[in-house]
Structures are given as structure tokens and as C-alpha cells.
C-alpha positions as semicolon CSV with decimal commas, in nm:
position;residue;x (nm);y (nm);z (nm)
1;X;1,013;-0,868;3,067
2;X;0,887;-1,031;2,731
3;X;0,539;-1,168;2,921
4;X;0,178;-1,002;2,950
5;X;0,214;-0,639;2,923
6;X;-0,128;-0,440;2,852
7;X;-0,012;-0,056;2,942
8;X;-0,056;0,157;2,617
9;X;0,237;0,345;2,528
10;X;0,289;0,682;2,416
11;X;0,535;0,773;2,129
12;X;0,647;1,136;1,981
13;X;0,709;1,201;1,624
14;X;1,046;1,401;1,622
15;X;1,071;1,411;1,268
16;X;0,759;1,342;1,060
17;X;0,946;1,190;0,717
18;X;0,768;1,227;0,383
19;X;0,362;1,211;0,380
20;X;0,361;0,992;0,693
21;X;0,063;0,872;0,800
22;X;-0,155;0,615;0,991
23;X;-0,329;0,338;0,735
24;X;-0,455;-0,038;0,818
25;X;-0,424;-0,281;0,563
26;X;-0,790;-0,367;0,504
27;X;-0,927;0,020;0,451
28;X;-1,255;0,149;0,445
29;X;-1,475;-0,094;0,244
30;X;-1,829;-0,093;0,149
31;X;-1,866;0,321;0,129
32;X;-1,777;0,365;-0,210
33;X;-2,146;0,423;-0,335
34;X;-2,136;0,724;-0,090
35;X;-1,821;0,852;-0,264
36;X;-1,546;0,760;-0,005
37;X;-1,226;0,573;-0,155
38;X;-1,121;0,291;0,064
39;X;-0,801;0,424;0,150
40;X;-0,561;0,201;0,363
41;X;-0,177;0,059;0,321
42;X;-0,053;0,096;-0,023
43;X;0,155;-0,206;0,059
44;X;-0,093;-0,427;0,255
45;X;0,177;-0,722;0,281
46;X;0,464;-0,528;0,439
47;X;0,211;-0,380;0,708
48;X;0,043;-0,709;0,788
49;X;0,398;-0,926;0,830
50;X;0,476;-0,627;1,048
51;X;0,173;-0,650;1,252
52;X;0,242;-1,025;1,290
53;X;0,587;-0,966;1,389
54;X;0,489;-0,731;1,690
55;X;0,176;-0,969;1,794
56;X;-0,098;-0,754;1,670
57;X;-0,400;-0,855;1,449
58;X;-0,322;-0,851;1,096
59;X;-0,533;-0,579;0,995
60;X;-0,440;-0,347;1,298
61;X;-0,310;0,037;1,173
62;X;0,048;0,102;1,127
63;X;0,277;0,414;1,013
64;X;0,293;0,458;0,641
65;X;0,569;0,666;0,494
66;X;0,688;0,745;0,138
67;X;1,080;0,727;0,087
68;X;1,182;0,893;0,415
69;X;1,065;0,743;0,741
70;X;0,996;0,914;1,050
71;X;1,206;0,964;1,384
72;X;0,991;0,828;1,693
73;X;1,064;0,832;2,030
74;X;0,903;0,573;2,285
75;X;0,795;0,660;2,634
76;X;0,765;0,300;2,759
77;X;0,806;-0,055;2,652
78;X;0,705;-0,201;2,341
79;X;0,780;-0,406;2,003
80;X;0,833;-0,240;1,681
81;X;0,900;-0,364;1,331
82;X;0,976;-0,177;0,993
83;X;0,887;-0,343;0,672
84;X;0,822;-0,236;0,325
85;X;1,092;-0,037;0,129
86;X;1,488;-0,103;0,195
87;X;1,588;0,154;0,451
88;X;1,852;0,259;0,684
89;X;1,696;0,168;1,044
90;X;1,882;0,267;1,332
91;X;1,761;0,226;1,751
92;X;1,946;0,476;1,970
93;X;2,228;0,527;1,703
94;X;2,259;0,152;1,627
95;X;2,179;0,007;1,323
96;X;1,927;-0,260;1,364
97;X;1,746;-0,486;1,098
98;X;1,407;-0,446;0,896
99;X;1,145;-0,734;0,892
100;X;1,228;-0,809;1,280
101;X;1,051;-0,733;1,580
102;X;1,251;-0,495;1,796
103;X;1,235;-0,435;2,153
104;X;1,218;-0,058;2,287
105;X;1,200;0,085;2,613
106;X;1,134;0,466;2,759
107;X;1,364;0,702;2,566
108;X;1,455;0,505;2,293
109;X;1,466;0,657;1,969
110;X;1,397;0,487;1,631
111;X;1,552;0,646;1,319
112;X;1,443;0,556;0,949
113;X;1,625;0,680;0,638
114;X;1,599;0,540;0,277
115;X;1,876;0,345;0,128
116;X;1,809;0,513;-0,240
117;X;1,759;0,162;-0,397
118;X;1,452;-0,014;-0,484
119;X;1,078;0,036;-0,323
120;X;0,873;0,326;-0,212
121;X;0,636;0,248;0,056
122;X;0,759;0,199;0,414
123;X;0,591;0,083;0,742
124;X;0,646;0,085;1,115
125;X;0,409;-0,157;1,321
126;X;0,393;-0,110;1,701
127;X;0,287;-0,365;1,937
128;X;-0,091;-0,236;2,054
129;X;-0,133;-0,094;1,718
130;X;-0,229;0,282;1,705
131;X;-0,507;0,435;1,940
132;X;-0,693;0,630;1,703
133;X;-1,096;0,617;1,618
134;X;-1,211;0,428;1,360
135;X;-1,394;0,627;1,069
136;X;-1,647;0,427;0,868
137;X;-1,477;0,097;1,004
138;X;-1,134;0,205;0,942
139;X;-0,855;0,355;1,121
140;X;-0,683;0,469;0,795
141;X;-0,647;0,837;0,706
142;X;-0,787;1,018;0,424
143;X;-0,585;1,332;0,413
144;X;-0,762;1,460;0,093
145;X;-1,080;1,476;0,289
146;X;-0,958;1,536;0,640
147;X;-1,106;1,227;0,786
148;X;-0,945;0,933;0,940
149;X;-0,604;0,824;1,100
150;X;-0,480;1,117;1,352
151;X;-0,683;1,419;1,306
152;X;-0,776;1,372;0,948
153;X;-0,434;1,448;0,841
154;X;-0,066;1,317;0,781
155;X;0,164;1,291;1,103
156;X;0,374;1,585;1,211
157;X;0,674;1,674;1,407
158;X;0,578;1,692;1,802
159;X;0,254;1,488;1,737
160;X;0,234;1,246;2,049
161;X;0,032;0,904;1,995
162;X;-0,028;0,610;2,193
163;X;-0,073;0,237;2,112
164;X;-0,378;0,050;2,229
165;X;-0,334;-0,257;2,500
166;X;-0,024;-0,417;2,429
167;X;-0,107;-0,814;2,444
168;X;0,252;-0,920;2,521
169;X;0,612;-0,843;2,428
170;X;0,701;-1,236;2,357
171;X;0,765;-1,184;2,009
172;X;1,083;-0,975;2,052
173;X;1,354;-1,079;1,805
174;X;1,114;-1,265;1,577
175;X;1,199;-1,220;1,217
176;X;1,053;-1,292;0,893
177;X;1,286;-1,556;0,732
178;X;1,539;-1,397;0,477
179;X;1,428;-1,605;0,185
180;X;1,071;-1,451;0,196
181;X;1,170;-1,097;0,194
182;X;0,984;-0,963;-0,083
183;X;1,231;-0,889;-0,386
184;X;1,190;-0,555;-0,549
185;X;1,305;-0,429;-0,891
186;X;1,281;-0,187;-1,131
187;X;1,105;-0,236;-1,328
188;X;0,859;-0,461;-1,117
189;X;0,686;-0,704;-1,307
190;X;0,298;-0,690;-1,178
191;X;0,061;-0,944;-1,254
192;X;-0,250;-0,841;-1,454
193;X;-0,616;-0,992;-1,545
194;X;-0,892;-0,906;-1,783
195;X;-1,128;-0,657;-1,684
196;X;-1,453;-0,493;-1,849
197;X;-1,525;-0,341;-2,177
198;X;-1,218;-0,554;-2,330
199;X;-1,390;-0,506;-2,674
200;X;-1,327;-0,125;-2,697
201;X;-0,946;-0,231;-2,748
202;X;-0,787;-0,377;-3,051
203;X;-0,624;-0,720;-3,003
204;X;-0,318;-0,512;-3,100
205;X;-0,374;-0,271;-2,805
206;X;-0,435;-0,582;-2,569
207;X;-0,104;-0,719;-2,676
208;X;0,081;-0,380;-2,623
209;X;-0,028;-0,377;-2,240
210;X;0,168;-0,704;-2,169
211;X;0,471;-0,606;-2,412
212;X;0,537;-0,250;-2,353
213;X;0,718;-0,089;-2,081
214;X;0,556;0,159;-1,859
215;X;0,690;0,472;-1,664
216;X;0,493;0,585;-1,379
217;X;0,452;0,940;-1,416
218;X;0,581;1,185;-1,152
219;X;0,217;1,314;-1,099
220;X;0,123;0,976;-0,945
221;X;0,024;0,971;-0,602
222;X;-0,213;0,778;-0,367
223;X;-0,502;0,852;-0,582
224;X;-0,379;0,675;-0,891
225;X;-0,049;0,598;-1,093
226;X;-0,061;0,732;-1,415
227;X;0,127;0,564;-1,683
228;X;0,353;0,696;-1,972
229;X;0,397;0,473;-2,268
230;X;0,241;0,357;-2,628
231;X;-0,078;0,513;-2,719
232;X;-0,376;0,279;-2,776
233;X;-0,532;0,246;-3,115
234;X;-0,885;0,164;-2,956
235;X;-1,144;-0,066;-3,148
236;X;-1,428;0,032;-3,395
237;X;-1,666;-0,035;-3,167
238;X;-1,516;0,207;-2,903
239;X;-1,507;0,485;-3,183
240;X;-1,834;0,420;-3,318
241;X;-2,035;0,392;-2,971
242;X;-2,327;0,625;-2,884
243;X;-2,183;0,985;-2,816
244;X;-2,400;1,033;-2,524
245;X;-2,134;0,875;-2,318
246;X;-1,859;1,109;-2,436
247;X;-1,678;1,152;-2,755
248;X;-1,351;1,009;-2,679
249;X;-1,340;0,634;-2,757
250;X;-1,215;0,566;-2,357
251;X;-1,555;0,752;-2,274
252;X;-1,851;0,546;-2,101
253;X;-2,090;0,637;-1,920
254;X;-2,010;0,667;-1,544
255;X;-1,949;0,325;-1,342
256;X;-1,775;0,198;-1,066
257;X;-1,372;0,208;-1,041
258;X;-1,254;-0,139;-0,877
259;X;-0,934;-0,079;-0,670
260;X;-0,626;-0,152;-0,854
261;X;-0,785;-0,158;-1,237
262;X;-0,628;0,008;-1,488
263;X;-0,840;0,262;-1,585
264;X;-0,802;0,420;-1,919
265;X;-0,840;0,768;-1,896
266;X;-0,831;0,914;-2,221
267;X;-0,480;0,821;-2,355
268;X;-0,367;0,758;-2,030
269;X;-0,364;0,429;-1,814
270;X;-0,414;0,505;-1,475
271;X;-0,383;0,235;-1,175
272;X;-0,658;0,316;-0,938
273;X;-0,464;0,301;-0,574
274;X;-0,652;0,326;-0,215
275;X;-0,746;0,704;-0,222
276;X;-0,900;0,667;-0,555
277;X;-1,246;0,825;-0,689
278;X;-1,487;0,522;-0,681
279;X;-1,652;0,607;-1,051
280;X;-1,613;0,804;-1,369
281;X;-1,677;0,790;-1,698
282;X;-1,391;0,600;-1,857
283;X;-1,352;0,219;-1,879
284;X;-1,148;-0,057;-1,681
285;X;-1,023;-0,286;-1,934
286;X;-0,766;-0,452;-1,682
287;X;-0,750;-0,549;-1,317
288;X;-0,439;-0,639;-1,077
289;X;-0,540;-0,937;-0,831
290;X;-0,531;-0,870;-0,492
291;X;-0,254;-1,071;-0,379
292;X;-0,013;-0,867;-0,639
293;X;-0,147;-0,527;-0,553
294;X;0,134;-0,467;-0,302
295;X;0,379;-0,469;-0,595
296;X;0,231;-0,162;-0,725
297;X;0,317;-0,001;-0,402
298;X;0,673;-0,060;-0,416
299;X;0,697;0,066;-0,791
300;X;0,843;0,406;-0,764
301;X;0,698;0,715;-0,900
302;X;0,937;0,808;-1,209
303;X;1,026;0,410;-1,224
304;X;0,905;0,166;-1,445
305;X;0,637;-0,164;-1,455
306;X;0,569;-0,398;-1,671
307;X;0,265;-0,624;-1,663
308;X;0,196;-1,026;-1,703
309;X;-0,109;-1,172;-1,785
310;X;-0,249;-1,385;-1,515
311;X;-0,552;-1,592;-1,552
312;X;-0,819;-1,640;-1,243
313;X;-0,628;-1,993;-1,165
314;X;-0,319;-1,812;-1,161
315;X;-0,427;-1,533;-0,940
316;X;-0,573;-1,792;-0,671
317;X;-0,200;-1,972;-0,660
318;X;-0,084;-1,620;-0,611
319;X;-0,348;-1,551;-0,316
320;X;-0,188;-1,870;-0,205
321;X;0,144;-1,762;-0,166
322;X;0,033;-1,443;-0,021
323;X;-0,170;-1,605;0,247
324;X;0,181;-1,838;0,330
325;X;0,332;-1,497;0,467
326;X;0,094;-1,543;0,772
327;X;0,170;-1,903;0,861
328;X;0,468;-1,968;1,115
329;X;0,729;-2,154;0,909
330;X;0,804;-1,827;0,704
331;X;0,960;-1,683;1,053
332;X;1,231;-1,747;1,316
């Protein structure tokens, strides 16, 4: 049963959950100069772990949802893993664990519902991945533009999709060791590094970024997480700059926005998330190292976030810890 098995499997969305879409961990990089955001998974660590569990390449596409997961019925044998925010997961009515490769067969129904505790974005990885065409090098959905993923939109009830070729079912039962399951909290503490135009802030402004507790505003989404908290004073250099760039101290001539930077949009800090605009006229004084970006995804909209100053050397160590998730000693 668990040997080589290459026939793709269809599956049907019985209930779409919330903001359920096809995403891959890497997104579409290299097209920001044409105006395309990278898109991709909000929590790329959770999706990559799910892919590893079911035997996929790490950057294969899976199903992403927010808070409430989909109901999925399978039309053949496959492996499936649910990762990300804590969920109540049931297979044919029986409770099954997250962070584990589950064997499913024809007619089986997977149901995902929230635990109402911590976290926000969840993932379903299926052996073979999702058979949708790549758009600009990625299977990720960019729903705001109607491109990528499945028909360029979120998934809906009665959609029928299929996997790619399934390499094997031998990973059935494989799971992430419990001590490595990411710990979520409110507030989440997220590492933060220096960005550019730091001299547009006062020393007290910079200190404020790391001492304040910030609320994630309710109008946040995959384009950006808007933060509510103390107001920056801005340096004299920002206040007295050439007004051709804009009258507000946060204005600059249009420049590229790094993914997961803190973009100071007037009085509001905004974390640029995967569907963010690629450029604009506000400066970005801080940036979140790549190995900590998954933490932003698991900060609840309406919840809190705090920042921890991180040096380049510390960011390198953080990347080593992130990469360790893809080594066999993290799994049973």
C-alpha cells in the first residue's frame, strides 16, 4: 500500500473555509519591477514542513486558509498533513493529529475547524502537490489580480482539483517531533533588523519600535499588516528634507519595498506581506529577517506583536534554526 504510487488523485472542496487558496512557499520572485507582488504562503515554514511530511519537494504548492479550514473529500489514495495554526482536525469524524502525514483513501473526508486559541494561517499539504499551472514561476494565487493558483481565485465549494504525480505513500505516519512544533503566543515576539533611512527617525523613535506593544489593525490582510501604537516624532532631517518627495516626514521619492519590511506609511507602520505593492513613496526603516517571517503570519489580526532587535549575525543563527526543520532528526 505504501510503495511507489504515481497516479494523480482528485479531491473535492466540500466547504471552502475562509480565504482558502493555493499557495507555494517561495512565491513568484523576480517580477516586482513589473508590478507583481511575490504572493506565496504567509507561513512558509508550516507549508514546507507539511510538504516534507507527505514526501513533496519543499517548495510544492499546498492549500492555505485563515482561521477556518476547508472540508475536503478525496477520490483516491494520498497522504495529507495539516500544519500552521492549531486546528481541530477530523478524518471521517475521527480526531487526527496535526503536523503528521495521514493516509487517506477514496471517499475519505478531512474536516478542519479552529481551536480558537493562537495563530491565524493554516495549511493542507497533499502528496503530489496541487496540479495547477505556474504563473510567472509560481503556483501561488494572487487573487487581487485574478492570477495564479486555481482560476486566479480563492477556492470555492464544489471545486474539484487534482494532485500531481505522487512519488510514494511510504511517509504515512511520519510526524514532526512535539518539541519542535512552533510555539505561538499573543503577543508574538518577532525579530527585527535595521532597514534604510534610519536617520529619518530619532533615537527615541527607534527605541520605541522595540519597547512598545503594537496592535495589528483589523483592516490588515495579505497585502500588509497595519500596526497601531505610539506615534513617531521623526528626525529633523525627515522634517526638513526636500518637499518634492512629499510634505510628510515619512515621504521619500518612490523606492522598492522589501518583503516583510516595516514601511512607515505616514503615522502608521505597515508590515509588507506577500501580496504587498512592490514600491511606493514611504521609507522602510526596519526589516524582518527571512527566518522570522513565518511568525508574522501567526500574529492574529486584532492581536498584538512585539519586536526584538536582531543583528546580522543573530539573523544568520536564526536561519540555521529554520533550516534545521528540514533535517530528519526533527521527525519520527
